[in-house]
C-alpha positions as CSV (number, residue, x, y, z in Angstrom):
1,K,-71.2,13.1,21.1
2,Q,-69.2,15.2,18.6
3,W,-66.6,15.9,21.3
4,Y,-66.4,12.1,22.0
5,Q,-66.0,11.2,18.3
6,R,-63.3,13.8,17.8
7,R,-61.3,12.5,20.8
8,V,-61.5,8.9,19.5
9,R,-60.3,10.1,16.1
10,D,-57.3,11.9,17.7
11,T,-56.4,8.8,19.7
12,N,-56.4,6.7,16.6
13,L,-54.2,9.1,14.8
14,R,-51.7,9.1,17.6
15,M,-51.7,5.2,17.7
16,T,-51.1,5.1,13.9
17,S,-48.3,7.6,14.2
18,D,-46.6,5.7,17.0
19,A,-46.9,2.5,14.9
20,T,-45.3,4.1,11.9
21,V,-42.4,5.5,14.0
22,N,-41.8,2.1,15.6
23,G,-41.9,0.4,12.2
24,N,-39.4,2.8,10.7
25,S,-37.2,2.3,13.7
26,N,-37.2,-1.4,13.3
27,Q,-36.6,-1.0,9.6
28,H,-33.4,1.0,10.1
29,K,-32.2,-1.1,13.0
30,Q,-28.6,-2.2,12.3
31,E,-27.9,-5.9,11.8
32,W,-24.5,-6.9,13.1
33,V,-22.3,-9.4,11.2
34,R,-19.3,-11.3,12.3
35,L,-16.5,-12.0,9.8
36,N,-13.6,-14.4,10.6
37,V,-10.8,-13.2,8.3
38,G,-7.7,-15.4,8.6
39,G,-8.4,-16.2,12.2
40,T,-9.2,-12.6,13.3
41,T,-12.8,-11.7,14.0
42,F,-14.3,-8.5,12.8
43,L,-17.6,-7.1,13.9
44,T,-19.5,-4.8,11.5
45,T,-23.0,-4.2,10.2
46,K,-24.9,-5.3,7.1
47,Q,-25.5,-1.6,6.4
48,T,-21.7,-1.0,6.2
49,L,-21.2,-4.0,3.9
50,A,-24.1,-3.0,1.7
51,K,-22.7,0.5,0.9
52,I,-21.3,-1.0,-2.4
53,P,-24.0,-3.6,-3.3
54,T,-22.1,-5.5,-6.0
55,H,-19.1,-6.6,-4.0
56,F,-18.3,-10.0,-2.4
57,L,-18.9,-9.0,1.2
58,C,-22.3,-7.6,0.5
59,R,-23.4,-10.7,-1.3
60,I,-22.0,-13.1,1.4
61,C,-24.3,-11.4,4.0
62,H,-27.4,-10.9,1.9
63,D,-27.4,-13.8,-0.4
64,E,-26.3,-16.6,1.9
65,N,-28.1,-19.2,-0.1
66,L,-26.3,-18.2,-3.3
67,I,-22.8,-18.4,-1.9
68,D,-21.3,-21.5,-0.3
69,S,-20.0,-19.7,2.8
70,Q,-18.8,-21.6,5.8
71,R,-19.0,-20.3,9.4
72,D,-17.0,-20.9,12.5
73,S,-18.3,-22.0,15.9
74,T,-19.5,-18.4,16.7
75,G,-21.4,-18.1,13.4
76,A,-18.9,-15.8,11.9
77,F,-18.3,-16.0,8.1
78,L,-15.0,-17.7,7.4
79,I,-12.8,-15.8,4.8
80,D,-9.3,-17.1,4.1
81,R,-7.5,-13.7,3.6
82,D,-5.0,-11.5,5.4
83,P,-6.7,-9.7,8.3
84,S,-4.1,-6.9,8.3
85,Y,-5.1,-5.8,4.8
86,F,-8.8,-6.5,5.4
87,T,-8.8,-3.7,8.0
88,V,-8.0,-1.2,5.3
89,V,-10.9,-2.6,3.1
90,L,-13.4,-2.6,6.0
91,N,-12.5,1.0,7.1
92,Y,-12.9,2.1,3.5
93,L,-16.4,0.7,3.5
94,R,-17.1,2.4,6.8
95,H,-16.1,6.0,6.0
96,G,-15.0,6.0,2.3
97,K,-11.4,7.0,3.0
98,L,-8.3,5.1,2.0
99,I,-5.9,4.9,5.0
100,I,-3.0,2.5,4.8
101,D,-0.7,1.7,7.6
102,K,3.0,2.4,6.9
103,N,3.8,-1.3,7.4
104,L,1.4,-2.4,4.6
105,Q,2.0,-2.4,0.9
106,D,-0.3,-0.6,-1.6
107,E,0.0,-3.6,-3.9
108,G,-1.3,-5.9,-1.1
109,V,-4.3,-3.7,-0.4
110,L,-5.0,-3.7,-4.2
111,A,-5.0,-7.5,-4.2
112,E,-7.6,-7.5,-1.4
113,A,-9.7,-4.9,-3.1
114,E,-9.7,-7.0,-6.3
115,F,-10.6,-10.1,-4.3
116,Y,-13.6,-8.5,-2.6
117,Q,-14.6,-6.9,-5.9
118,I,-14.7,-3.3,-4.6
119,S,-14.3,-1.5,-7.9
120,S,-14.1,2.1,-6.5
121,L,-11.3,1.0,-4.1
122,V,-9.5,-0.8,-6.9
123,R,-9.6,2.3,-9.1
124,L,-8.4,4.5,-6.2
125,L,-5.4,2.2,-5.5
126,R,-4.4,1.9,-9.1
127,E,-4.4,5.7,-9.4
128,K,-2.2,6.0,-6.3
129,L,0.2,3.4,-7.6
130,A,0.4,5.2,-10.9
131,E,1.2,8.5,-9.2
132,K,3.9,6.9,-7.1
133,K,5.4,5.5,-10.3
134,E,5.5,8.9,-11.9
135,V,7.1,10.4,-8.9
136,K,9.8,7.7,-9.0
137,K,10.4,8.5,-12.6
138,S,11.0,12.2,-11.9
139,K,13.8,11.3,-9.5
140,R,16.8,10.2,-11.4
141,T,19.7,8.2,-10.1
142,Q,23.0,9.3,-11.5
143,H,26.6,8.2,-11.1
144,V,29.9,10.0,-10.9
145,Y,32.9,8.1,-12.3
146,R,36.6,8.4,-11.6
147,V,39.6,6.6,-13.2
148,L,42.6,5.9,-10.9
149,Q,46.0,4.5,-11.8
150,S,48.0,2.2,-9.6
151,H,51.1,0.1,-9.6
152,E,50.6,-3.6,-9.0
153,D,52.1,-3.4,-5.4
154,E,49.7,-0.6,-4.5
155,L,46.6,-2.0,-6.0
156,T,45.3,-3.9,-3.0
157,Q,45.8,-1.0,-0.6
158,M,44.2,1.5,-3.0
159,L,41.1,-0.7,-3.4
160,S,40.8,-1.2,0.4
161,T,41.0,2.6,1.1
162,L,38.3,3.8,-1.3
163,S,36.3,6.5,0.4
164,D,32.8,5.8,1.7
165,G,30.2,5.7,-1.0
166,W,32.7,4.9,-3.8
167,K,32.5,1.5,-5.5
168,C,35.0,-0.3,-7.6
169,E,33.4,-1.1,-10.9
170,Q,36.3,-2.5,-12.9
171,V,40.1,-3.1,-12.7
172,I,42.0,-3.0,-16.0
173,N,45.5,-4.3,-16.4
174,I,47.3,-2.0,-18.9
175,G,50.6,-3.8,-18.8
176,S,54.0,-2.7,-17.5
177,G,54.9,0.9,-16.7
178,Y,56.8,3.2,-19.0
179,S,60.1,2.6,-17.2
180,Y,62.0,-0.4,-18.7
181,E,63.6,-0.9,-15.3
182,C,60.1,-1.5,-13.7
183,N,58.6,-5.0,-14.3
184,Q,55.4,-4.3,-12.3
185,S,52.1,-4.0,-14.1
186,E,50.0,-0.9,-14.2
187,F,46.3,-0.9,-13.4
188,L,43.4,1.4,-14.1
189,I,40.6,1.4,-11.5
190,L,37.1,2.6,-12.5
191,A,35.3,3.8,-9.4
192,S,31.7,5.1,-9.2
193,Y,29.7,7.2,-6.7
194,Q,25.9,7.0,-6.8
195,L,23.8,10.2,-6.5
196,D,20.2,9.4,-5.5
197,N,17.0,11.5,-6.0
198,I,18.4,14.0,-8.4
199,E,15.2,15.8,-9.5
200,N,15.5,17.1,-13.0
201,S,18.8,18.9,-12.4
202,S,22.4,18.4,-13.1
203,P,24.5,16.5,-10.5
204,T,27.4,19.0,-10.9
205,H,26.6,20.8,-7.7
206,F,26.7,17.6,-5.7
207,I,30.2,16.5,-6.9
208,D,32.0,19.1,-4.8
209,K,30.5,17.6,-1.7
210,I,31.8,14.1,-2.5
211,Q,35.0,12.9,-0.8
212,M,37.1,11.7,-3.7
213,P,38.7,8.2,-3.5
């Protein structure tokens, strides 16, 4: 009799354990969600969208009665936003990394992050934009200037033969030449050459490499 009671008790324990495991399995079962963003359908899970509980995408799936959300014929939530930029947002929710395609603008991703109210992504993008601005400040654009003198009959030819990279900034008429026999006007030509990305250094060592006009 004792042996029978012990066997019944063990059987009940196994049944209880199996029920608990099955219950946990159902509890963690992923629920898939369709999102129609600007005509492009995305398939993800509620667990992914719920990683940041306060943002718009989480609420649209979990608080459907609180948000007036329309759906397409497949049941996907309709969102009138750019699907290209939404890919960056969704991937950030999936793995927590900010990866932006070279054809997309950081400012565009920031606008989407602000729309979906993902504060951590907004902060990350603002920091990235601030860093880019500082890098741009550290790279100075400078100009080299040259003043050329020309007779009136040579002016057109001289302007047309400026070397590559040189730009005519101003032409100044300084009157007739020093010779009283010459009635042609003299001109001064102010030409400039732009030096890009000079990082905290003097442009002097670049000047020797420039072909003068």
